[in-house]
NUGU-202752 format. One line per field, with one value per residue: residue number from 1; residue in three letters; x, y, z of N, C-alpha, C, O in turn. Coordinates in pm, 1 decimal. Layout:
! NUGU-202752
mimi NUM ...
tigu ala ...
n_px X ...
n_py Y ...
n_pz Z ...
ca_px X ...
ca_py Y ...
ca_pz Z ...
c_px X ...
c_py Y ...
c_pz Z ...
o_px X ...
o_py Y ...
o_pz Z ...
! end
This chain:
! NUGU-202752
mimi 1 2 3 4 5 6 7 8 9 10 11 12 13 14 15 16 17 18 19 20 21 22 23 24 25 26 27 28 29 30 31 32 33 34 35 36 37 38 39 40 41 42 43 44 45 46 47 48 49 50 51 52 53 54 55 56 57 58 59 60 61 62 63 64 65 66 67 68 69 70 71 72 73 74 75 76 77 78 79 80 81 82 83 84 85 86 87 88 89 90 91 92 93 94 95 96 97 98 99 100 101 102 103 104 105 106 107 108 109 110 111 112 113 114 115 116 117 118 119 120 121 122 123 124 125 126 127 128 129 130 131 132 133 134
tigu met gln tyr ala val asp val leu lys val glu his val ile val cys gly his tyr arg cys gly gly val leu ala ala leu arg arg asp arg leu gly leu ile asp asn trp leu arg his ile gln asp val arg asp lys his gln val arg leu asp ser leu thr asp glu ser leu gln leu asp arg leu cys glu leu asn val ile glu gln val ala asn val ser gln thr thr ile met leu asp ala trp ala arg gly gln pro leu ala val his gly trp ile tyr gly leu his asp gly leu leu arg asp leu lys val thr val ser ser glu gln glu ala ala ala val tyr gln ala ala val ala thr leu ser
n_px 82.5 196.5 385.4 212.2 66.1 263.6 454.1 335.9 121.8 -154.2 -503.0 -715.9 -797.6 -916.2 -1106.0 -1222.7 -1459.7 -1636.7 -1960.7 -2082.1 -1840.4 -1606.9 -1412.9 -1513.0 -1748.9 -1645.4 -1537.4 -1771.5 -1906.4 -1733.6 -1547.4 -1266.0 -984.9 -716.0 -398.1 -497.6 -663.2 -522.7 -511.7 -781.1 -830.5 -872.3 -1122.1 -1271.9 -1248.8 -1398.0 -1647.3 -1688.8 -1696.6 -1931.7 -2129.4 -2387.0 -2537.8 -2523.4 -2651.9 -2910.4 -3012.5 -3192.5 -3136.1 -2871.6 -2752.7 -2812.5 -2673.8 -2415.9 -2386.2 -2406.8 -2184.7 -1981.3 -2011.1 -1967.3 -1702.8 -1566.7 -1617.1 -1486.1 -1223.4 -1174.2 -1166.0 -936.8 -733.3 -742.4 -621.9 -356.3 -6.1 65.6 -161.6 -223.7 9.0 6.2 -231.3 -157.6 33.2 -127.1 -209.7 -437.4 -653.7 -847.2 -1015.9 -1210.4 -1495.9 -1615.1 -1833.5 -1865.3 -2102.9 -2108.4 -2314.0 -2474.2 -2312.6 -2285.3 -2139.7 -2125.1 -2139.4 -2052.2 -2085.5 -1886.1 -1649.6 -1344.7 -1176.9 -1006.3 -817.6 -966.2 -1235.6 -1274.2 -1379.3 -1650.5 -1747.4 -1716.9 -1895.4 -2140.8 -2157.7 -2175.3 -2412.4 -2598.9 -2635.3 -2806.4
n_py -117.7 121.4 168.6 191.4 423.0 621.2 612.3 530.2 694.9 638.2 708.6 596.3 365.8 51.0 -122.8 -433.2 -661.9 -976.5 -1123.9 -1402.8 -1497.1 -1732.8 -1702.1 -1484.4 -1600.8 -1798.1 -1632.6 -1511.4 -1731.4 -1796.7 -1996.0 -2213.7 -2248.5 -2290.6 -2188.6 -1990.4 -1846.0 -1632.0 -1456.0 -1403.1 -1251.8 -971.4 -955.3 -1077.4 -883.7 -680.2 -806.3 -823.6 -551.0 -470.4 -633.3 -604.6 -491.9 -701.4 -904.1 -813.4 -907.2 -1181.0 -1408.1 -1625.1 -1601.5 -1340.6 -1207.3 -1283.6 -1159.5 -892.3 -869.4 -908.5 -672.6 -477.6 -536.6 -456.4 -179.4 -113.5 -178.7 3.9 232.9 167.5 153.2 416.6 541.7 488.0 569.1 593.7 683.4 915.0 1071.8 1112.5 1259.6 1483.7 1589.2 1687.9 1522.5 1383.4 1137.6 857.3 630.0 352.0 153.8 -152.3 -429.7 -763.4 -975.4 -1308.7 -1477.1 -1347.1 -1206.0 -931.9 -613.7 -408.2 -78.4 37.9 290.8 416.2 615.0 762.5 1059.7 1233.5 1306.6 1454.5 1397.5 1133.9 1021.7 1106.7 991.3 721.1 693.8 755.6 549.2 317.4 377.5 355.8 88.4 10.3
n_pz 0.0 74.7 -130.0 -347.4 -279.1 -214.3 -424.7 -673.1 -665.1 -637.3 -628.4 -509.3 -264.2 -197.5 32.0 41.6 128.1 159.0 143.7 337.0 433.6 538.9 740.4 885.0 971.0 1141.1 1338.5 1428.6 1537.9 1733.8 1695.0 1729.6 1541.2 1514.9 1399.2 1229.8 1390.6 1493.5 1278.9 1257.2 1479.0 1467.3 1347.8 1543.2 1739.3 1619.5 1620.9 1901.6 1967.4 1844.3 1944.5 2066.3 1860.8 1675.2 1819.7 1808.9 1578.8 1463.1 1315.4 1221.8 967.4 894.8 1095.6 1025.0 770.3 853.4 1025.1 839.8 690.2 891.5 953.9 720.9 732.1 972.3 898.9 696.4 853.4 1003.0 802.4 720.6 930.7 915.3 891.3 631.0 487.8 638.3 608.0 330.9 296.8 447.9 281.8 91.1 -106.1 -333.4 -223.1 -147.4 67.1 26.1 116.9 28.9 -45.8 -152.2 -301.3 -287.7 -350.1 -536.5 -707.3 -698.4 -636.0 -362.5 -251.2 57.2 141.6 284.1 261.8 292.9 267.5 385.9 683.5 864.4 815.9 881.3 1128.8 1131.3 894.3 953.9 1176.8 1050.8 860.2 1020.9 1152.4 946.1 925.8 1117.8
ca_px 0.0 283.4 439.5 103.1 30.0 376.9 528.2 245.2 24.6 -292.5 -596.6 -823.2 -765.5 -1044.0 -1116.0 -1335.1 -1490.2 -1741.6 -2061.8 -2065.5 -1697.6 -1585.4 -1338.3 -1605.7 -1838.9 -1571.7 -1530.5 -1907.3 -1939.1 -1627.4 -1479.1 -1120.4 -940.3 -571.7 -316.1 -577.4 -726.4 -445.4 -556.9 -920.2 -837.1 -929.9 -1265.8 -1329.6 -1258.3 -1513.1 -1763.3 -1706.9 -1731.9 -2067.2 -2206.9 -2527.4 -2596.9 -2536.0 -2752.8 -3044.0 -3054.6 -3235.3 -3090.4 -2726.1 -2709.5 -2819.2 -2561.4 -2294.7 -2379.1 -2381.6 -2046.7 -1899.2 -2019.2 -1900.3 -1558.9 -1517.4 -1620.7 -1377.3 -1092.9 -1158.2 -1119.9 -798.0 -646.1 -742.3 -538.8 -216.1 81.1 66.4 -271.8 -211.4 116.6 -39.1 -326.7 -83.0 100.5 -228.3 -228.7 -575.1 -653.5 -969.8 -1028.2 -1349.2 -1536.0 -1709.4 -1854.0 -1903.9 -2196.6 -2075.2 -2439.3 -2538.5 -2212.0 -2295.4 -2048.6 -2204.4 -2068.0 -2104.4 -2094.9 -1783.3 -1536.0 -1270.3 -1087.4 -917.2 -812.3 -1070.0 -1369.1 -1274.2 -1469.5 -1789.6 -1780.0 -1730.7 -2020.6 -2252.7 -2163.1 -2225.8 -2552.5 -2685.6 -2655.0 -2899.9
ca_py 0.0 238.9 189.5 238.5 560.3 713.5 611.6 526.8 803.7 596.0 800.7 519.9 239.8 -16.6 -232.9 -510.7 -788.4 -1049.2 -1190.6 -1546.9 -1523.7 -1838.5 -1648.3 -1402.8 -1696.0 -1857.6 -1530.7 -1496.0 -1849.9 -1813.3 -2122.1 -2218.3 -2319.8 -2307.5 -2071.2 -1886.3 -1764.9 -1508.1 -1370.2 -1367.6 -1171.6 -839.4 -974.1 -1103.1 -752.8 -612.1 -875.5 -781.9 -408.6 -452.3 -749.8 -568.2 -475.6 -834.8 -978.0 -765.1 -983.7 -1311.6 -1516.3 -1626.6 -1554.3 -1194.1 -1166.5 -1302.2 -1051.2 -766.3 -869.2 -886.8 -528.7 -404.4 -558.1 -367.9 -42.4 -100.8 -183.0 134.2 322.5 132.6 196.0 563.0 589.0 451.3 680.9 603.6 771.5 1044.2 1148.5 1152.7 1370.0 1600.4 1645.1 1738.3 1424.0 1333.7 996.8 815.6 489.4 311.7 24.4 -224.3 -570.6 -843.6 -1083.6 -1433.4 -1541.1 -1279.2 -1144.1 -786.4 -537.3 -307.3 30.6 54.2 435.3 454.2 665.6 862.1 1134.4 1317.8 1271.2 1527.5 1341.8 990.4 985.2 1128.7 890.8 595.8 696.5 751.3 416.2 223.8 413.5 309.1 -55.8 -15.1
ca_pz 0.0 79.5 -264.5 -433.0 -242.9 -217.8 -550.9 -787.7 -644.3 -656.4 -565.3 -446.8 -197.7 -173.8 127.7 -10.2 192.4 87.2 224.5 361.2 455.8 637.5 853.5 964.5 1036.0 1253.1 1443.7 1481.7 1618.4 1833.0 1666.8 1741.3 1422.7 1515.2 1367.6 1165.3 1495.0 1505.6 1169.0 1283.9 1600.8 1439.2 1324.1 1675.4 1804.5 1558.9 1677.8 2040.6 1968.8 1792.2 1987.6 2089.0 1727.3 1617.0 1896.3 1773.3 1460.8 1512.4 1228.7 1209.5 835.7 901.6 1180.1 945.3 672.1 923.5 1071.4 720.2 660.4 999.1 941.6 614.9 784.2 1070.8 832.2 631.0 960.2 1035.4 692.3 721.1 1041.5 896.0 855.7 484.4 448.6 706.6 544.5 197.1 313.3 495.6 163.2 -0.9 -212.2 -343.1 -187.3 -78.7 106.5 5.2 170.5 -55.8 -10.6 -268.5 -274.1 -357.1 -391.8 -649.4 -793.0 -694.6 -552.4 -293.9 -186.3 192.5 168.1 380.6 185.3 370.3 179.2 465.8 825.0 936.5 797.1 910.8 1239.0 1090.7 792.7 1026.8 1254.0 955.8 798.9 1121.8 1178.2 836.6 940.4 1228.5
c_px 87.9 340.5 331.4 69.3 146.1 446.0 434.9 138.5 -118.6 -383.6 -709.2 -768.2 -899.0 -1025.2 -1240.8 -1347.1 -1590.6 -1836.6 -2031.5 -1919.7 -1681.2 -1508.4 -1426.1 -1704.5 -1771.7 -1561.4 -1666.6 -1942.2 -1839.2 -1557.2 -1329.2 -1069.2 -790.0 -500.4 -395.7 -649.2 -652.5 -486.0 -698.4 -935.9 -904.0 -1080.2 -1336.4 -1343.7 -1376.9 -1642.7 -1790.7 -1752.3 -1877.9 -2161.7 -2355.1 -2601.0 -2619.3 -2644.2 -2894.7 -3099.1 -3080.3 -3178.1 -2938.5 -2679.7 -2715.0 -2704.6 -2430.3 -2278.7 -2345.1 -2237.5 -1950.0 -1895.5 -1944.4 -1749.1 -1499.5 -1511.5 -1506.4 -1240.5 -1068.9 -1106.8 -974.5 -700.1 -633.3 -654.4 -392.0 -134.1 88.3 -40.4 -255.7 -104.0 75.7 -137.0 -257.1 -7.9 1.3 -255.6 -374.9 -578.1 -781.0 -962.3 -1175.7 -1375.3 -1645.4 -1724.9 -1913.8 -1997.3 -2161.0 -2199.8 -2502.6 -2440.1 -2212.7 -2195.4 -2127.5 -2112.6 -2130.3 -2112.0 -2002.1 -1657.5 -1472.3 -1168.2 -995.0 -921.6 -929.9 -1208.8 -1382.4 -1376.3 -1615.7 -1834.8 -1802.4 -1864.6 -2142.2 -2268.5 -2220.4 -2373.7 -2645.6 -2714.6 -2753.4 -3032.5
c_py 125.4 270.0 247.6 384.9 656.0 723.3 618.5 635.6 760.4 692.7 728.4 389.6 176.3 -128.5 -309.5 -643.1 -864.3 -1115.3 -1339.9 -1586.9 -1626.9 -1791.6 -1564.5 -1493.7 -1761.1 -1758.9 -1511.9 -1610.0 -1875.1 -1948.6 -2106.4 -2305.5 -2342.6 -2178.2 -1957.4 -1797.7 -1632.6 -1408.0 -1319.7 -1276.3 -1036.2 -849.1 -1003.5 -972.8 -673.6 -673.4 -827.0 -636.7 -386.3 -565.0 -717.4 -555.3 -612.0 -915.6 -934.1 -836.2 -1127.5 -1429.8 -1509.8 -1574.5 -1401.2 -1139.5 -1175.9 -1189.9 -918.7 -759.1 -852.0 -737.7 -445.8 -420.2 -469.4 -223.7 -18.7 -98.7 -57.0 235.1 295.2 178.6 348.2 621.6 552.4 575.5 699.5 702.2 911.3 1131.3 1196.9 1269.3 1496.8 1668.3 1706.4 1644.8 1380.4 1181.9 964.8 666.4 455.1 175.2 -37.2 -366.2 -642.5 -955.6 -1207.3 -1498.2 -1475.0 -1208.0 -992.8 -726.6 -420.7 -205.7 50.8 200.8 477.2 488.3 778.6 927.3 1229.6 1270.8 1333.0 1464.3 1196.9 952.2 999.0 1025.4 755.6 590.0 684.7 612.0 313.4 251.6 361.4 159.5 -89.7 -67.4
c_pz 0.0 -58.8 -355.9 -405.9 -266.0 -353.0 -671.4 -782.4 -676.9 -580.8 -492.5 -390.5 -162.1 -72.7 85.0 64.3 108.1 186.4 232.2 380.1 566.8 759.7 944.5 1036.5 1156.7 1368.8 1509.1 1576.2 1731.5 1818.6 1688.9 1627.2 1418.4 1481.5 1304.5 1267.2 1514.4 1398.3 1194.9 1405.2 1577.5 1413.3 1455.8 1753.7 1750.6 1612.8 1819.7 2050.5 1932.1 1834.9 2007.0 1956.0 1661.5 1687.6 1863.2 1649.9 1503.4 1435.4 1212.6 1073.8 828.3 986.6 1102.3 844.0 739.0 972.5 954.1 685.8 764.9 991.8 833.1 666.0 883.0 1002.6 749.4 733.8 994.2 927.4 692.3 831.0 1025.6 860.6 704.3 438.8 509.1 642.8 405.7 205.6 359.7 380.5 64.7 -116.3 -216.1 -322.5 -109.6 -48.9 101.3 68.3 85.1 -3.7 -131.2 -225.0 -354.2 -415.5 -513.6 -742.8 -792.9 -596.7 -493.9 -226.2 -49.2 234.5 280.7 300.5 264.2 277.5 253.4 610.6 901.3 924.6 841.4 1017.8 1198.4 987.7 859.2 1100.4 1161.9 895.3 897.5 1148.5 1069.4 847.7 1052.3 1179.7
o_px 56.6 343.5 356.6 46.5 129.4 491.5 452.5 73.1 -194.9 -343.2 -788.7 -701.1 -985.3 -940.7 -1351.8 -1255.4 -1625.5 -1798.2 -1964.2 -1880.7 -1735.4 -1535.7 -1415.1 -1740.6 -1833.8 -1575.2 -1675.9 -2000.8 -1858.8 -1513.3 -1273.3 -1105.5 -740.9 -537.8 -363.4 -691.3 -714.5 -493.6 -732.0 -1046.2 -983.8 -1156.2 -1449.1 -1441.1 -1448.0 -1736.6 -1904.3 -1837.3 -1941.2 -2262.7 -2440.4 -2713.6 -2723.0 -2720.0 -2989.6 -3218.1 -2998.2 -3173.2 -2882.7 -2575.9 -2631.3 -2645.4 -2344.6 -2171.0 -2264.0 -2174.4 -1846.6 -1789.3 -1868.0 -1675.5 -1391.9 -1411.9 -1438.6 -1151.5 -954.2 -1015.9 -896.5 -595.9 -525.4 -616.7 -311.2 -186.3 114.3 -12.9 -271.9 -123.8 107.1 -126.2 -292.9 11.9 41.2 -318.5 -430.9 -512.9 -817.8 -910.2 -1257.3 -1286.0 -1754.2 -1641.5 -2000.1 -1973.5 -2181.1 -2192.9 -2577.2 -2480.7 -2148.4 -2170.1 -2189.3 -2020.3 -2249.9 -2141.7 -2035.9 -1572.1 -1537.5 -1084.7 -914.3 -1015.9 -985.8 -1290.5 -1492.7 -1452.8 -1696.5 -1948.0 -1896.3 -1938.5 -2236.2 -2380.4 -2304.9 -2451.8 -2760.0 -2808.5 -2779.9 -3121.9
o_py 223.7 386.1 341.1 461.9 760.0 830.9 701.7 664.8 836.2 751.1 791.0 313.4 241.3 -216.5 -256.7 -725.2 -821.1 -1156.2 -1395.8 -1698.5 -1610.2 -1836.5 -1572.4 -1466.9 -1777.2 -1797.7 -1498.1 -1587.7 -1964.0 -2007.8 -1998.5 -2422.7 -2408.0 -2071.1 -1840.3 -1686.8 -1531.9 -1288.1 -1206.8 -1228.1 -991.6 -760.7 -958.8 -954.6 -607.7 -601.3 -793.3 -603.6 -293.8 -589.5 -796.6 -602.8 -634.7 -987.8 -1008.9 -826.5 -1188.1 -1541.0 -1402.0 -1508.8 -1339.4 -1037.0 -1088.1 -1131.4 -841.7 -653.9 -786.8 -683.2 -355.5 -325.9 -412.7 -154.3 83.9 -24.7 -15.1 313.0 388.7 236.4 401.8 738.7 582.6 673.3 809.7 793.2 1012.3 1251.5 1309.6 1366.1 1606.2 1789.8 1769.2 1684.2 1344.0 1107.4 1037.1 587.6 521.5 90.5 18.6 -416.2 -589.9 -1022.3 -1210.7 -1566.1 -1539.9 -1155.4 -930.6 -781.4 -343.7 -242.3 78.4 231.0 563.0 403.4 877.4 859.9 1298.9 1204.6 1270.9 1477.4 1142.3 857.8 911.1 977.3 683.8 492.4 611.4 562.7 232.0 158.0 326.3 109.8 -207.2 -93.7
o_pz -67.2 -99.7 -431.9 -499.2 -329.8 -391.8 -760.4 -882.6 -736.7 -480.2 -422.3 -460.1 -103.0 -89.1 91.5 63.1 -1.8 296.0 145.6 346.1 676.0 871.0 1066.9 1151.1 1261.7 1484.8 1631.1 1682.1 1814.3 1917.2 1669.2 1617.1 1326.4 1529.3 1324.7 1234.1 1548.4 1424.8 1158.9 1431.0 1659.9 1452.8 1477.0 1826.7 1826.5 1646.3 1853.2 2133.2 1982.9 1768.8 1967.2 1941.7 1599.2 1622.8 1886.7 1620.0 1572.2 1488.0 1192.1 1066.5 762.6 952.9 1112.1 832.2 687.5 962.8 969.0 655.9 731.0 1020.8 852.2 645.3 877.3 1044.6 733.8 705.4 1012.3 958.3 666.9 824.6 1113.5 807.2 656.0 360.7 440.6 625.4 367.3 130.2 316.2 381.6 -33.4 -214.6 -112.7 -395.6 -17.0 -127.9 165.1 72.4 71.0 71.8 -201.5 -124.3 -475.6 -517.9 -586.8 -846.4 -877.4 -489.4 -567.4 -153.4 -39.8 350.0 362.1 275.3 297.9 217.2 191.4 653.9 991.6 1015.8 839.0 997.8 1228.5 993.4 824.8 1087.7 1192.5 881.0 860.3 1165.5 1098.1 785.6 1077.9 1260.2
! end
């Protein structure tokens, strides 16, 4: 990502998740799978942060889809806080981080309306994106 932003001067970074993700399902179910649990740690953190929101959904498939969406939103926030992005924005470089999700079941790519184009707007964009999932 640093090479793409600093050298190639890309203007768009896309965080793209997908519905029905097996890793997200394992995090949702609190499954223990071995070494991959270390990779899933961040998704488990997202689950814990939004547990009340997930518990409000009665069906596991709805919870899974919501956790997939929330994970993308959280990772957009994380990418937006990296020194790579912060330094580029400080230089005045045009750069946006977008959050999308792909439907394996229908082949559609969905914009989660979480696009961060500056450090100053990151918190408001995050709050708005999470609020739309209520």
